[in-house]
BAZAGU-46559 format. One record per residue: residue number from 0; x, y, z of N, C-alpha, C in turn; residue in one letter; chain. Coordinates in nm, 2 decimals. Example, Ala and Ser with C-alpha at 12.3 -4.5 7.8 and 13.67 -1.06 7.14 Angstrom:
// residues 2
num; n.xx; n.yy; n.zz; ca.xx; ca.yy; ca.zz; c.xx; c.yy; c.zz; residu; chaine
0; 1.32; -0.57; 0.78; 1.23; -0.45; 0.78; 1.32; -0.33; 0.78; A; A .
1; 1.28; -0.22; 0.71; 1.37; -0.11; 0.71; 1.29; 0.00; 0.79; S; A .
// end
This chain:
// residues 230
num; n.xx; n.yy; n.zz; ca.xx; ca.yy; ca.zz; c.xx; c.yy; c.zz; residu; chaine
0; 0.08; -0.12; 0.00; 0.00; 0.00; 0.00; 0.09; 0.13; 0.00; X; A .
1; 0.22; 0.11; 0.01; 0.30; 0.23; 0.02; 0.34; 0.28; -0.12; X; A .
2; 0.31; 0.20; -0.22; 0.34; 0.25; -0.36; 0.22; 0.32; -0.42; X; A .
3; 0.25; 0.40; -0.52; 0.14; 0.48; -0.59; 0.04; 0.38; -0.65; X; A .
4; -0.08; 0.43; -0.67; -0.19; 0.35; -0.74; -0.15; 0.35; -0.89; X; A .
5; -0.18; 0.23; -0.95; -0.15; 0.22; -1.09; 0.00; 0.23; -1.12; X; A .
6; 0.08; 0.17; -1.03; 0.23; 0.19; -1.04; 0.29; 0.13; -1.16; X; A .
7; 0.22; 0.04; -1.23; 0.28; -0.03; -1.35; 0.24; 0.04; -1.48; X; A .
8; 0.17; 0.14; -1.47; 0.12; 0.21; -1.60; 0.23; 0.26; -1.68; X; A .
9; 0.33; 0.32; -1.62; 0.45; 0.38; -1.69; 0.53; 0.26; -1.76; X; A .
10; 0.54; 0.15; -1.69; 0.61; 0.04; -1.74; 0.54; -0.02; -1.87; X; A .
11; 0.40; -0.02; -1.86; 0.32; -0.07; -1.97; 0.34; 0.02; -2.09; X; A .
12; 0.35; 0.15; -2.06; 0.37; 0.25; -2.17; 0.50; 0.23; -2.24; X; A .
13; 0.60; 0.19; -2.17; 0.73; 0.17; -2.23; 0.73; 0.04; -2.32; X; A .
14; 0.66; -0.06; -2.27; 0.64; -0.19; -2.34; 0.56; -0.16; -2.47; X; A .
15; 0.46; -0.08; -2.46; 0.37; -0.05; -2.57; 0.45; 0.02; -2.69; X; A .
16; 0.55; 0.10; -2.65; 0.63; 0.17; -2.75; 0.71; 0.07; -2.84; X; A .
17; 0.73; -0.05; -2.79; 0.82; -0.15; -2.86; 0.75; -0.27; -2.91; X; A .
18; 0.62; -0.28; -2.90; 0.55; -0.40; -2.95; 0.43; -0.35; -3.04; X; A .
19; 0.38; -0.45; -3.11; 0.27; -0.41; -3.20; 0.15; -0.50; -3.17; X; A .
20; 0.13; -0.54; -3.05; 0.02; -0.62; -3.00; -0.04; -0.54; -2.88; X; A .
21; -0.17; -0.57; -2.84; -0.23; -0.50; -2.73; -0.15; -0.53; -2.60; X; A .
22; -0.14; -0.43; -2.52; -0.07; -0.43; -2.39; -0.17; -0.41; -2.28; X; A .
23; -0.16; -0.50; -2.18; -0.25; -0.49; -2.06; -0.16; -0.45; -1.94; X; A .
24; -0.22; -0.39; -1.84; -0.15; -0.35; -1.72; -0.24; -0.39; -1.60; X; A .
25; -0.17; -0.43; -1.50; -0.23; -0.47; -1.37; -0.15; -0.41; -1.26; X; A .
26; -0.22; -0.39; -1.14; -0.14; -0.35; -1.02; -0.20; -0.23; -0.96; X; A .
27; -0.26; -0.24; -0.84; -0.31; -0.13; -0.76; -0.40; -0.03; -0.84; X; A .
28; -0.49; -0.09; -0.92; -0.58; 0.00; -0.99; -0.72; -0.03; -0.93; X; A .
29; -0.77; 0.06; -0.86; -0.90; 0.04; -0.79; -1.00; 0.16; -0.81; X; A .
30; -0.96; 0.26; -0.89; -1.04; 0.37; -0.92; -1.08; 0.37; -1.06; X; A .
31; -1.21; 0.38; -1.10; -1.25; 0.39; -1.24; -1.18; 0.50; -1.31; X; A .
32; -1.16; 0.62; -1.24; -1.10; 0.73; -1.31; -0.95; 0.70; -1.35; X; A .
33; -0.88; 0.62; -1.26; -0.75; 0.59; -1.29; -0.74; 0.49; -1.41; X; A .
34; -0.83; 0.39; -1.41; -0.84; 0.30; -1.52; -0.87; 0.37; -1.65; X; A .
35; -0.96; 0.46; -1.65; -1.00; 0.54; -1.77; -0.88; 0.62; -1.82; X; A .
36; -0.81; 0.68; -1.72; -0.69; 0.77; -1.76; -0.58; 0.69; -1.83; X; A .
37; -0.56; 0.57; -1.78; -0.45; 0.48; -1.83; -0.48; 0.45; -1.98; X; A .
38; -0.61; 0.41; -2.01; -0.65; 0.37; -2.14; -0.66; 0.49; -2.23; X; A .
39; -0.72; 0.60; -2.18; -0.73; 0.72; -2.26; -0.60; 0.79; -2.30; X; A .
40; -0.50; 0.77; -2.22; -0.37; 0.83; -2.24; -0.28; 0.74; -2.33; X; A .
41; -0.33; 0.62; -2.36; -0.26; 0.53; -2.45; -0.15; 0.45; -2.38; X; A .
42; -0.14; 0.46; -2.25; -0.03; 0.39; -2.18; -0.05; 0.23; -2.19; X; A .
43; -0.18; 0.19; -2.20; -0.21; 0.05; -2.21; -0.34; 0.04; -2.28; X; A .
44; -0.37; -0.08; -2.34; -0.49; -0.11; -2.41; -0.60; -0.17; -2.33; X; A .
45; -0.55; -0.24; -2.22; -0.64; -0.31; -2.13; -0.60; -0.29; -1.99; X; A .
46; -0.70; -0.27; -1.90; -0.67; -0.26; -1.76; -0.72; -0.39; -1.70; X; A .
47; -0.63; -0.46; -1.63; -0.67; -0.58; -1.56; -0.68; -0.56; -1.41; X; A .
48; -0.76; -0.63; -1.34; -0.78; -0.61; -1.19; -0.79; -0.75; -1.13; X; A .
49; -0.73; -0.76; -1.01; -0.74; -0.88; -0.93; -0.80; -0.85; -0.79; X; A .
50; -0.72; -0.78; -0.71; -0.77; -0.75; -0.57; -0.90; -0.66; -0.58; X; A .
51; -0.90; -0.57; -0.67; -1.01; -0.48; -0.69; -1.14; -0.56; -0.71; X; A .
52; -1.13; -0.68; -0.77; -1.25; -0.76; -0.80; -1.28; -0.86; -0.68; X; A .
53; -1.18; -0.87; -0.59; -1.21; -0.95; -0.47; -1.29; -0.87; -0.38; X; A .
54; -1.25; -0.75; -0.36; -1.32; -0.66; -0.26; -1.46; -0.62; -0.32; X; A .
55; -1.47; -0.61; -0.45; -1.60; -0.58; -0.51; -1.61; -0.64; -0.64; X; A .
56; -1.67; -0.77; -0.65; -1.68; -0.84; -0.78; -1.77; -0.76; -0.88; X; A .
57; -1.85; -0.67; -0.83; -1.95; -0.60; -0.92; -1.89; -0.46; -0.96; X; A .
58; -1.76; -0.44; -0.94; -1.69; -0.32; -0.98; -1.73; -0.28; -1.13; X; A .
59; -1.71; -0.37; -1.23; -1.74; -0.33; -1.37; -1.88; -0.29; -1.39; X; A .
60; -1.98; -0.37; -1.33; -2.12; -0.34; -1.34; -2.15; -0.20; -1.29; X; A .
61; -2.10; -0.17; -1.17; -2.12; -0.04; -1.11; -2.07; 0.08; -1.19; X; A .
62; -1.95; 0.06; -1.25; -1.90; 0.16; -1.34; -1.99; 0.18; -1.46; X; A .
63; -2.03; 0.07; -1.52; -2.12; 0.08; -1.64; -2.25; 0.15; -1.61; X; A .
64; -2.30; 0.13; -1.48; -2.43; 0.19; -1.44; -2.41; 0.33; -1.39; X; A .
65; -2.29; 0.38; -1.38; -2.26; 0.52; -1.33; -2.27; 0.52; -1.18; X; A .
66; -2.24; 0.41; -1.11; -2.26; 0.41; -0.96; -2.12; 0.40; -0.90; X; A .
67; -2.03; 0.49; -0.94; -1.89; 0.48; -0.89; -1.89; 0.50; -0.73; X; A .
68; -1.98; 0.57; -0.68; -1.98; 0.59; -0.53; -2.02; 0.46; -0.45; X; A .
69; -2.07; 0.36; -0.52; -2.11; 0.24; -0.46; -1.99; 0.13; -0.47; X; A .
70; -1.88; 0.17; -0.53; -1.77; 0.07; -0.54; -1.69; 0.07; -0.41; X; A .
71; -1.68; -0.05; -0.36; -1.60; -0.08; -0.24; -1.45; -0.10; -0.29; X; A .
72; -1.36; -0.02; -0.25; -1.23; -0.01; -0.31; -1.12; -0.09; -0.22; X; A .
73; -1.04; -0.16; -0.29; -0.93; -0.23; -0.22; -0.84; -0.14; -0.15; X; A .
74; -0.80; -0.17; -0.03; -0.70; -0.09; 0.05; -0.56; -0.15; 0.05; X; A .
75; -0.54; -0.25; -0.03; -0.41; -0.31; -0.05; -0.34; -0.36; 0.08; X; A .
76; -0.42; -0.42; 0.16; -0.37; -0.47; 0.29; -0.30; -0.61; 0.29; X; A .
77; -0.33; -0.68; 0.18; -0.27; -0.81; 0.15; -0.33; -0.92; 0.24; X; A .
78; -0.45; -0.90; 0.30; -0.52; -1.01; 0.37; -0.55; -1.12; 0.28; X; A .
79; -0.59; -1.09; 0.16; -0.62; -1.19; 0.06; -0.50; -1.28; 0.03; X; A .
80; -0.38; -1.22; 0.01; -0.26; -1.29; -0.01; -0.23; -1.38; 0.10; X; A .
81; -0.24; -1.33; 0.22; -0.21; -1.40; 0.34; -0.29; -1.53; 0.36; X; A .
82; -0.42; -1.51; 0.34; -0.51; -1.63; 0.35; -0.49; -1.73; 0.24; X; A .
83; -0.47; -1.69; 0.12; -0.45; -1.78; 0.01; -0.32; -1.86; 0.03; X; A .
84; -0.22; -1.80; 0.08; -0.09; -1.87; 0.10; -0.10; -1.96; 0.22; X; A .
85; -0.16; -1.92; 0.33; -0.16; -2.00; 0.45; -0.27; -2.10; 0.46; X; A .
86; -0.39; -2.07; 0.41; -0.50; -2.16; 0.42; -0.56; -2.21; 0.29; X; A .
87; -0.50; -2.16; 0.18; -0.55; -2.20; 0.05; -0.70; -2.16; 0.03; X; A .
88; -0.74; -2.07; 0.11; -0.88; -2.01; 0.10; -0.86; -1.86; 0.06; X; A .
89; -0.98; -1.80; 0.04; -0.97; -1.66; 0.00; -1.06; -1.58; 0.10; X; A .
90; -1.00; -1.47; 0.15; -1.07; -1.38; 0.24; -1.03; -1.24; 0.20; X; A .
91; -1.11; -1.14; 0.25; -1.09; -1.00; 0.22; -1.12; -0.92; 0.35; X; A .
92; -1.04; -0.83; 0.38; -1.06; -0.75; 0.50; -1.19; -0.67; 0.50; X; A .
93; -1.24; -0.63; 0.38; -1.35; -0.54; 0.36; -1.47; -0.61; 0.30; X; A .
94; -1.46; -0.73; 0.25; -1.58; -0.80; 0.19; -1.60; -0.93; 0.26; X; A .
95; -1.69; -0.94; 0.35; -1.71; -1.07; 0.42; -1.77; -1.18; 0.34; X; A .
96; -1.82; -1.15; 0.22; -1.89; -1.25; 0.14; -1.79; -1.33; 0.06; X; A .
97; -1.67; -1.27; 0.03; -1.57; -1.35; -0.05; -1.52; -1.47; 0.03; X; A .
98; -1.53; -1.58; -0.04; -1.50; -1.71; 0.03; -1.62; -1.77; 0.10; X; A .
99; -1.73; -1.70; 0.10; -1.85; -1.74; 0.16; -1.97; -1.71; 0.07; X; A .
100; -1.94; -1.73; -0.06; -2.04; -1.68; -0.16; -2.18; -1.74; -0.15; X; A .
101; -2.18; -1.86; -0.09; -2.32; -1.92; -0.08; -2.41; -1.83; 0.01; X; A .
102; -2.35; -1.75; 0.10; -2.43; -1.66; 0.18; -2.49; -1.55; 0.10; X; A .
103; -2.43; -1.52; -0.01; -2.48; -1.41; -0.10; -2.57; -1.46; -0.20; X; A .
104; -2.53; -1.57; -0.27; -2.61; -1.62; -0.38; -2.72; -1.71; -0.33; X; A .
105; -2.70; -1.77; -0.22; -2.81; -1.85; -0.15; -2.82; -1.80; -0.01; X; A .
106; -2.87; -1.68; 0.01; -2.87; -1.62; 0.15; -2.96; -1.70; 0.24; X; A .
107; -2.94; -1.68; 0.37; -3.02; -1.74; 0.47; -3.17; -1.71; 0.45; X; A .
108; -3.25; -1.80; 0.50; -3.40; -1.78; 0.49; -3.44; -1.65; 0.55; X; A .
109; -3.54; -1.58; 0.50; -3.58; -1.45; 0.56; -3.61; -1.47; 0.71; X; A .
110; -3.59; -1.37; 0.79; -3.62; -1.39; 0.93; -3.76; -1.42; 0.96; X; A .
111; -3.79; -1.51; 1.05; -3.93; -1.54; 1.08; -4.00; -1.42; 1.14; X; A .
112; -3.92; -1.34; 1.21; -3.98; -1.22; 1.27; -3.88; -1.10; 1.26; X; A .
113; -3.93; -0.99; 1.21; -3.85; -0.87; 1.20; -3.83; -0.81; 1.33; X; A .
114; -3.71; -0.77; 1.36; -3.67; -0.73; 1.50; -3.63; -0.58; 1.50; X; A .
115; -3.63; -0.53; 1.62; -3.57; -0.40; 1.65; -3.43; -0.43; 1.70; X; A .
116; -3.33; -0.39; 1.62; -3.19; -0.42; 1.65; -3.11; -0.29; 1.70; X; A .
117; -3.06; -0.29; 1.82; -2.98; -0.18; 1.87; -2.83; -0.22; 1.85; X; A .
118; -2.75; -0.13; 1.79; -2.61; -0.16; 1.77; -2.53; -0.05; 1.84; X; A .
119; -2.44; -0.09; 1.93; -2.35; 0.00; 2.00; -2.22; 0.01; 1.93; X; A .
120; -2.18; 0.12; 1.88; -2.05; 0.14; 1.81; -2.07; 0.17; 1.66; X; A .
121; -2.02; 0.28; 1.62; -2.03; 0.32; 1.48; -1.90; 0.31; 1.40; X; A .
122; -1.82; 0.21; 1.44; -1.70; 0.18; 1.36; -1.73; 0.09; 1.25; X; A .
123; -1.63; 0.03; 1.18; -1.66; -0.06; 1.07; -1.74; -0.18; 1.10; X; A .
124; -1.72; -0.24; 1.22; -1.80; -0.36; 1.26; -1.94; -0.32; 1.29; X; A .
125; -1.97; -0.21; 1.36; -2.10; -0.17; 1.39; -2.18; -0.13; 1.26; X; A .
126; -2.11; -0.05; 1.17; -2.18; -0.01; 1.05; -2.21; -0.13; 0.96; X; A .
127; -2.12; -0.23; 0.95; -2.14; -0.35; 0.87; -2.26; -0.43; 0.93; X; A .
128; -2.26; -0.44; 1.06; -2.37; -0.51; 1.13; -2.50; -0.44; 1.10; X; A .
129; -2.50; -0.31; 1.10; -2.63; -0.23; 1.07; -2.67; -0.25; 0.93; X; A .
130; -2.57; -0.25; 0.84; -2.60; -0.27; 0.70; -2.66; -0.41; 0.67; X; A .
131; -2.59; -0.51; 0.72; -2.64; -0.65; 0.70; -2.78; -0.67; 0.76; X; A .
132; -2.80; -0.61; 0.88; -2.93; -0.63; 0.95; -3.04; -0.56; 0.87; X; A .
133; -3.01; -0.44; 0.82; -3.11; -0.36; 0.75; -3.14; -0.43; 0.62; X; A .
134; -3.04; -0.49; 0.55; -3.07; -0.56; 0.43; -3.16; -0.68; 0.45; X; A .
135; -3.16; -0.74; 0.57; -3.25; -0.85; 0.61; -3.39; -0.80; 0.65; X; A .
136; -3.41; -0.67; 0.66; -3.54; -0.61; 0.68; -3.56; -0.56; 0.82; X; A .
137; -3.47; -0.58; 0.91; -3.49; -0.54; 1.05; -3.49; -0.39; 1.07; X; A .
138; -3.55; -0.34; 1.18; -3.54; -0.20; 1.22; -3.41; -0.18; 1.30; X; A .
139; -3.33; -0.10; 1.25; -3.19; -0.08; 1.31; -3.17; 0.06; 1.37; X; A .
140; -3.12; 0.06; 1.49; -3.08; 0.18; 1.56; -2.93; 0.17; 1.58; X; A .
141; -2.85; 0.25; 1.52; -2.71; 0.25; 1.53; -2.66; 0.37; 1.61; X; A .
142; -2.60; 0.34; 1.72; -2.55; 0.45; 1.81; -2.40; 0.46; 1.82; X; A .
143; -2.35; 0.58; 1.81; -2.21; 0.61; 1.82; -2.19; 0.72; 1.93; X; A .
144; -2.10; 0.69; 2.02; -2.07; 0.78; 2.13; -2.01; 0.91; 2.09; X; A .
145; -1.94; 0.92; 1.98; -1.88; 1.04; 1.93; -1.97; 1.11; 1.83; X; A .
146; -1.92; 1.22; 1.77; -2.00; 1.29; 1.68; -1.99; 1.25; 1.53; X; A .
147; -1.91; 1.14; 1.51; -1.89; 1.09; 1.37; -1.89; 0.94; 1.37; X; A .
148; -1.94; 0.89; 1.26; -1.93; 0.74; 1.23; -1.79; 0.72; 1.17; X; A .
149; -1.74; 0.60; 1.19; -1.61; 0.56; 1.13; -1.51; 0.50; 1.23; X; A .
150; -1.54; 0.52; 1.36; -1.45; 0.46; 1.46; -1.30; 0.51; 1.44; X; A .
151; -1.21; 0.42; 1.47; -1.07; 0.46; 1.46; -1.01; 0.47; 1.31; X; A .
152; -1.10; 0.42; 1.22; -1.06; 0.44; 1.08; -1.05; 0.59; 1.05; X; A .
153; -1.12; 0.67; 1.12; -1.11; 0.82; 1.09; -0.97; 0.87; 1.10; X; A .
154; -0.89; 0.81; 1.18; -0.75; 0.86; 1.19; -0.67; 0.84; 1.06; X; A .
155; -0.72; 0.77; 0.97; -0.65; 0.74; 0.84; -0.69; 0.85; 0.74; X; A .
156; -0.77; 0.94; 0.77; -0.82; 1.04; 0.67; -0.71; 1.12; 0.61; X; A .
157; -0.60; 1.15; 0.68; -0.50; 1.23; 0.63; -0.37; 1.15; 0.60; X; A .
158; -0.38; 1.02; 0.59; -0.27; 0.93; 0.56; -0.29; 0.89; 0.41; X; A .
159; -0.20; 0.95; 0.32; -0.23; 0.93; 0.18; -0.23; 0.79; 0.13; X; A .
160; -0.14; 0.70; 0.18; -0.14; 0.56; 0.13; -0.25; 0.48; 0.19; X; A .
161; -0.32; 0.53; 0.29; -0.44; 0.46; 0.34; -0.57; 0.52; 0.31; X; A .
162; -0.57; 0.60; 0.20; -0.69; 0.67; 0.16; -0.81; 0.58; 0.14; X; A .
163; -0.78; 0.46; 0.08; -0.89; 0.37; 0.06; -0.95; 0.30; 0.18; X; A .
164; -0.86; 0.30; 0.28; -0.91; 0.24; 0.42; -1.01; 0.34; 0.48; X; A .
165; -0.97; 0.47; 0.47; -1.06; 0.57; 0.52; -1.19; 0.58; 0.43; X; A .
166; -1.16; 0.56; 0.30; -1.28; 0.56; 0.21; -1.38; 0.45; 0.24; X; A .
167; -1.33; 0.34; 0.29; -1.43; 0.23; 0.33; -1.53; 0.28; 0.43; X; A .
168; -1.48; 0.36; 0.53; -1.58; 0.41; 0.63; -1.68; 0.50; 0.56; X; A .
169; -1.64; 0.58; 0.46; -1.73; 0.66; 0.39; -1.83; 0.58; 0.30; X; A .
170; -1.78; 0.47; 0.25; -1.86; 0.38; 0.17; -1.97; 0.32; 0.26; X; A .
171; -1.94; 0.28; 0.38; -2.04; 0.22; 0.47; -2.14; 0.33; 0.50; X; A .
172; -2.10; 0.45; 0.53; -2.19; 0.55; 0.56; -2.29; 0.58; 0.45; X; A .
173; -2.23; 0.58; 0.33; -2.32; 0.60; 0.21; -2.42; 0.49; 0.19; X; A .
174; -2.38; 0.37; 0.21; -2.47; 0.26; 0.20; -2.58; 0.26; 0.30; X; A .
175; -2.54; 0.30; 0.43; -2.64; 0.30; 0.54; -2.75; 0.41; 0.51; X; A .
176; -2.71; 0.52; 0.45; -2.81; 0.63; 0.42; -2.91; 0.59; 0.32; X; A .
177; -2.89; 0.48; 0.24; -2.99; 0.43; 0.15; -3.10; 0.36; 0.21; X; A .
178; -3.09; 0.32; 0.34; -3.19; 0.24; 0.40; -3.28; 0.32; 0.50; X; A .
179; -3.41; 0.32; 0.47; -3.50; 0.39; 0.56; -3.52; 0.32; 0.69; X; A .
180; -3.48; 0.20; 0.70; -3.50; 0.12; 0.83; -3.37; 0.13; 0.92; X; A .
181; -3.28; 0.23; 0.89; -3.17; 0.25; 0.98; -3.18; 0.39; 1.04; X; A .
182; -3.18; 0.40; 1.17; -3.17; 0.53; 1.24; -3.03; 0.54; 1.30; X; A .
183; -2.96; 0.65; 1.27; -2.83; 0.67; 1.32; -2.83; 0.78; 1.43; X; A .
184; -2.78; 0.75; 1.55; -2.78; 0.84; 1.66; -2.63; 0.87; 1.70; X; A .
185; -2.59; 0.99; 1.67; -2.45; 1.03; 1.71; -2.45; 1.08; 1.85; X; A .
186; -2.34; 1.10; 1.91; -2.32; 1.15; 2.04; -2.42; 1.08; 2.14; X; A .
187; -2.43; 0.95; 2.12; -2.52; 0.86; 2.20; -2.44; 0.74; 2.25; X; A .
188; -2.42; 0.74; 2.38; -2.36; 0.62; 2.44; -2.46; 0.52; 2.48; X; A .
189; -2.44; 0.40; 2.45; -2.53; 0.29; 2.48; -2.51; 0.24; 2.62; X; A .
190; -2.60; 0.27; 2.71; -2.59; 0.22; 2.85; -2.72; 0.14; 2.89; X; A .
191; -2.73; 0.10; 3.01; -2.84; 0.02; 3.05; -2.97; 0.10; 3.04; X; A .
192; -2.96; 0.23; 3.07; -3.08; 0.32; 3.06; -3.13; 0.33; 2.92; X; A .
193; -3.04; 0.34; 2.82; -3.08; 0.35; 2.68; -3.14; 0.22; 2.63; X; A .
194; -3.08; 0.11; 2.68; -3.14; -0.02; 2.64; -3.28; -0.04; 2.69; X; A .
195; -3.30; 0.00; 2.81; -3.43; -0.01; 2.87; -3.53; 0.08; 2.81; X; A .
196; -3.48; 0.19; 2.76; -3.57; 0.29; 2.69; -3.61; 0.24; 2.55; X; A .
197; -3.52; 0.18; 2.48; -3.54; 0.13; 2.34; -3.61; 0.00; 2.34; X; A .
198; -3.57; -0.09; 2.44; -3.62; -0.22; 2.45; -3.60; -0.30; 2.32; X; A .
199; -3.48; -0.31; 2.27; -3.45; -0.39; 2.14; -3.47; -0.54; 2.16; X; A .
200; -3.50; -0.60; 2.05; -3.51; -0.75; 2.05; -3.37; -0.81; 2.05; X; A .
201; -3.27; -0.73; 1.99; -3.13; -0.78; 1.99; -3.04; -0.66; 2.01; X; A .
202; -2.93; -0.69; 2.07; -2.83; -0.59; 2.10; -2.69; -0.64; 2.05; X; A .
203; -2.63; -0.56; 1.96; -2.50; -0.60; 1.90; -2.40; -0.50; 1.96; X; A .
204; -2.30; -0.55; 2.03; -2.19; -0.46; 2.08; -2.07; -0.46; 1.98; X; A .
205; -2.04; -0.35; 1.92; -1.93; -0.34; 1.83; -1.84; -0.22; 1.87; X; A .
206; -1.78; -0.23; 1.99; -1.71; -0.12; 2.05; -1.56; -0.14; 2.06; X; A .
207; -1.51; -0.24; 1.98; -1.36; -0.26; 1.99; -1.29; -0.26; 1.87; X; A .
208; -1.32; -0.17; 1.77; -1.25; -0.16; 1.64; -1.11; -0.12; 1.66; X; A .
209; -1.02; -0.16; 1.57; -0.88; -0.12; 1.57; -0.84; -0.09; 1.43; X; A .
210; -0.74; -0.01; 1.42; -0.70; 0.04; 1.28; -0.61; -0.06; 1.21; X; A .
211; -0.56; -0.17; 1.27; -0.49; -0.27; 1.19; -0.58; -0.34; 1.10; X; A .
212; -0.54; -0.37; 0.97; -0.62; -0.43; 0.87; -0.67; -0.57; 0.92; X; A .
213; -0.59; -0.65; 0.99; -0.64; -0.78; 1.04; -0.76; -0.76; 1.13; X; A .
214; -0.74; -0.66; 1.22; -0.85; -0.64; 1.32; -0.97; -0.58; 1.25; X; A .
215; -0.95; -0.50; 1.14; -1.06; -0.45; 1.06; -1.14; -0.56; 1.00; X; A .
216; -1.07; -0.66; 0.95; -1.14; -0.78; 0.89; -1.22; -0.85; 1.00; X; A .
217; -1.17; -0.87; 1.12; -1.24; -0.93; 1.23; -1.37; -0.85; 1.26; X; A .
218; -1.35; -0.72; 1.27; -1.47; -0.63; 1.30; -1.58; -0.64; 1.20; X; A .
219; -1.54; -0.62; 1.07; -1.63; -0.62; 0.96; -1.70; -0.76; 0.95; X; A .
220; -1.63; -0.87; 0.96; -1.69; -1.00; 0.94; -1.77; -1.03; 1.06; X; A .
221; -1.73; -1.00; 1.18; -1.81; -1.03; 1.30; -1.94; -0.95; 1.29; X; A .
222; -1.94; -0.83; 1.25; -2.06; -0.75; 1.24; -2.15; -0.81; 1.14; X; A .
223; -2.10; -0.86; 1.02; -2.18; -0.91; 0.92; -2.25; -1.04; 0.97; X; A .
224; -2.17; -1.13; 1.03; -2.23; -1.26; 1.07; -2.32; -1.25; 1.19; X; A .
225; -2.29; -1.15; 1.28; -2.39; -1.12; 1.39; -2.52; -1.09; 1.34; X; A .
226; -2.53; -1.01; 1.23; -2.65; -0.96; 1.18; -2.72; -1.08; 1.11; X; A .
227; -2.65; -1.17; 1.04; -2.71; -1.28; 0.97; -2.78; -1.38; 1.07; X; A .
228; -2.74; -1.38; 1.19; -2.80; -1.46; 1.29; -2.93; -1.42; 1.34; X; A .
229; -2.97; -1.29; 1.30; -3.10; -1.24; 1.35; -3.21; -1.30; 1.27; X; A .
// end
């Protein structure tokens, strides 16, 4: 993640000067604008993607439909490399469905009863839990003790090589705002009094997010699967 995005584009341009066949380029290309710039400038004829399609398999479809803001972008943390090498499986820090595709293409049966779900913590785990629960039809109340959603990911806002990590928090916020069944309460600490006032059917505690990518994966995935259990 310390290298520039699209770092191989200049190398592809040099190759293209010396051959008469189409040239493809791959490597840290996760923005539609960057891909378009590479092709439009003539540096390469084809843009290939690997990790960008692991974190969001529907990247090309979203670009085609003009939904760039819905693209979940790779933060180049190498969790996918680590899991493939060590377990021969595939995982992604930001996409809990990869490696568990049956949960997406053959999702759990609809909940027998729609519930009121209270979520404590507006970091990546809490927001993912809220998003997954909302997609299943539950009424969701997401509470964050501070004035902003994002948890400790917010500290990455001014770190250039981690811009996509920070961007993931903004992607989650954008997705949550699409759901009418999600109420977001900022500056709201979840305590016993609030629980008694709201009387939720389920309470999800997501108050331990950390900025390390491995911990981010744990938070996001636990939030997702906690919601699927409802």
